[in-house]
C-alpha positions, -999 to 999 in steps of 0.1 A, spaced: -540 -427 -238 -557 -415 -269 -573 -440 -293 -552 -448 -323 -558 -470 -353 -526 -468 -373 -502 -495 -384 -473 -498 -360 -439 -496 -377 -404 -504 -367 -371 -497 -385 -366 -527 -408 -334 -548 -405 -313 -557 -435 -331 -590 -440 -365 -572 -439 -353 -546 -465 -339 -573 -488 -372 -592 -486 -392 -560 -494 -370 -554 -525 -374 -590 -536 -411 -589 -532 -414 -557 -551 -394 -571 -580 -415 -602 -581 -448 -582 -580 -437 -561 -609 -428 -591 -631 -459 -610 -642 -442 -642 -654 -419 -644 -624 -448 -638 -600 -468 -666 -616 -439 -690 -611 -431 -679 -576 -468 -680 -565 -473 -715 -580 -481 -742 -555 -449 -763 -560 -426 -732 -556 -445 -719 -526 -442 -753 -510 -405 -753 -515 -402 -717 -501 -423 -726 -470 -402 -757 -464 -369 -737 -467 -382 -711 -442 -394 -738 -418 -360 -755 -419 -345 -724 -402 -367 -728 -371 -370 -766 -366 -343 -786 -348 -348 -819 -367 -342 -806 -402 -335 -838 -420 -366 -855 -406 -387 -824 -413 -375 -824 -449 -384 -861 -454 -419 -854 -440 -423 -825 -465 -412 -847 -494 -436 -874 -483 -464 -848 -481 -484 -865 -453 -484 -876 -417 -483 -859 -383 -449 -855 -367 -434 -840 -335 -406 -814 -337 -387 -790 -315 -380 -754 -321 -343 -747 -329 -337 -713 -313 -362 -712 -285 -379 -737 -261 -410 -754 -275 -423 -787 -289 -450 -789 -315 -468 -813 -338 -479 -805 -374 -494 -822 -404 -471 -824 -434 -489 -816 -467 -511 -791 -450 -512 -754 -442 -496 -760 -408 -461 -752 -421 -474 -717 -432 -486 -711 -397 -453 -723 -382 -435 -698 -404 -459 -670 -397 -452 -673 -360 -416 -684 -357 -398 -676 -390 -406 -639 -394 -384 -610 -383 -397 -600 -349 -401 -564 -362 -427 -576 -387 -443 -604 -367 -480 -598 -359 -476 -621 -329 -449 -600 -311 -470 -575 -291 -464 -537 -298 -443 -520 -271 -473 -505 -253 -490 -539 -252 -459 -557 -241 -456 -533 -211 -491 -544 -200 -485 -581 -205 -450 -581 -190 -461 -564 -159 -469 -597 -143 -450 -630 -143 -478 -653 -151 -503 -639 -177 -536 -656 -180 -542 -663 -217 -572 -675 -237 -564 -689 -271 -597 -687 -290 -593 -706 -323 -562 -724 -313 -557 -745 -345 -528 -768 -337 -514 -749 -308 -485 -730 -323 -496 -697 -307 -496 -715 -273 -460 -727 -279 -450 -691 -288 -468 -678 -256 -450 -702 -233 -417 -693 -249 -423 -656 -242 -440 -660 -209 -429 -693 -194 -452 -691 -164 -483 -683 -185 -516 -701 -179 -533 -709 -212 -567 -723 -222 -570 -732 -258 -603 -737 -276 -606 -755 -310 -637 -771 -324 -623 -787 -356 -617 -824 -347 -586 -829 -367 -571 -796 -356 -578 -805 -320 -562 -839 -324 -529 -822 -333 -534 -794 -307 -539 -820 -279 -506 -837 -289 -488 -803 -287 -504 -794 -254 -493 -827 -239 -458 -823 -252 -455 -789 -235 -475 -795 -204 -461 -777 -174 -479 -786 -142 -513 -782 -157 -507 -747 -169 -520 -754 -205 -555 -768 -211 -573 -775 -243 -610 -777 -249 -627 -791 -281 -654 -765 -284 -663 -734 -304 -665 -700 -286 -693 -676 -292 -714 -653 -271 -738 -680 -259 -736 -717 -249 -752 -741 -273 -744 -758 -306 -732 -743 -339 -728 -755 -375 -692 -757 -384 -673 -764 -416 -643 -786 -406 -613 -800 -423 -596 -769 -437 -569 -764 -411 -567 -727 -400 -595 -718 -424 -622 -741 -408 -650 -719 -397 -686 -714 -384 -712 -719 -411 -745 -705 -401 -759 -712 -437 -747 -747 -445 -762 -749 -479 -730 -752 -499 -707 -767 -473 -703 -801 -455 -708 -792 -419 -708 -808 -385 -725 -797 -353 -701 -786 -325 -706 -776 -289 -701 -739 -282 -694 -720 -250 -700 -684 -240 -668 -664 -243 -678 -642 -213 -682 -672 -191 -646 -682 -196 -631 -650 -182 -632 -659 -145 -615 -633 -124 -597 -618 -153 -577 -625 -185 -545 -607 -195 -545 -617 -232 -571 -630 -255 -558 -642 -289 -589 -646 -311 -588 -661 -346 -621 -677 -354 -627 -670 -390 -657 -646 -387 -670 -660 -354 -655 -629 -337 -684 -605 -347 -710 -618 -323 -685 -616 -294 -673 -581 -303 -708 -568 -307 -720 -582 -273 -726 -554 -248 -709 -574 -221 -675 -567 -238 -676 -533 -221 -673 -548 -186 -653 -579 -195 -622 -583 -173 -598 -585 -203 -567 -564 -206 -555 -571 -242 -571 -587 -273 -551 -598 -303 -578 -602 -330 -575 -616 -365 -605 -599 -381 -622 -614 -412 -646 -602 -438 -664 -635 -434 -697 -630 -415 -689 -593 -409 -721 -572 -409 -703 -541 -424 -685 -535 -457 -652 -524 -440 -644 -553 -416 -613 -536 -402 -631 -504 -393 -660 -524 -379 -636 -542 -355 -621 -509 -344 -655 -493 -338 -666 -523 -318 -634 -523 -297 -639 -486 -289 -675 -491 -280 -665 -521 -258 -640 -500 -237 -608 -506 -256 -596 -471 -266 -562 -482 -278 -561 -501 -311 -532 -506 -335 -528 -527 -366 -506 -558 -362 -507 -570 -398 -527 -567 -429 -516 -588 -458 -550 -593 -475 -582 -573 -479 -602 -601 -464 -584 -603 -430 -559 -586 -408 -547 -583 -372 -555 -557 -346 -542 -553 -311 -566 -536 -286 -560 -529 -250 -573 -509 -220 -552 -482 -205 
């Protein structure tokens, strides 16, 4: 298959088109945009969207009004249990994965990728940068026999992740490990406490950091991995640039690339170039909402 690096598109449904029209109108109106983008209104929008996907809606709403606390919920329209922290960015991640139209979700694999992953009944998945485990919940819902290992170095994120893994445990098929992932074993400086935005901090001058253990990504691959989901806030660049990527037994990578720590001016193009050099000729965009980050799917033929 020829290498590609174009945004995949699908025919939008009525809900998607209505959302696009509404967003366009909001973007064109400065006063309306300022109101809609304000923290109180965004919190209400996020809560309303989340209520469409959680089963215990009244309890979820009370938790959002309280604005604090970790709670357990079930998904409304698909199997899965999760824990999240009210008053944090966890609700935004919940909506990003479960409340979007599948045609616009960056977590739903493109058709060519789905063909690779659906060829077997029990894909082996590494969740690198697991946050609180919502991707793992999604993966088990889509591939019930999947085997997942989740890595998360932020202590508070890991606390919630561990609760979610325990609530969804299926005969030891989902493991979680409180470490960072890089291209070498050792220890790394890490800026914790910012939910999904916690990140490696090689120059800790302006940030409060902790030292976390790190494992070599390439030592975690065993006999082969079907899917790597990698979202490590700039920690991806050392892994992608490692020459071992060319022989790594990995079929598919879903990467959230970041400008943070990227050695090039164009982070998206840098990721595409590194994928091609590492033996992944097929690359498509999954999402790009901001200039500072986006999603790429890369796979081997």
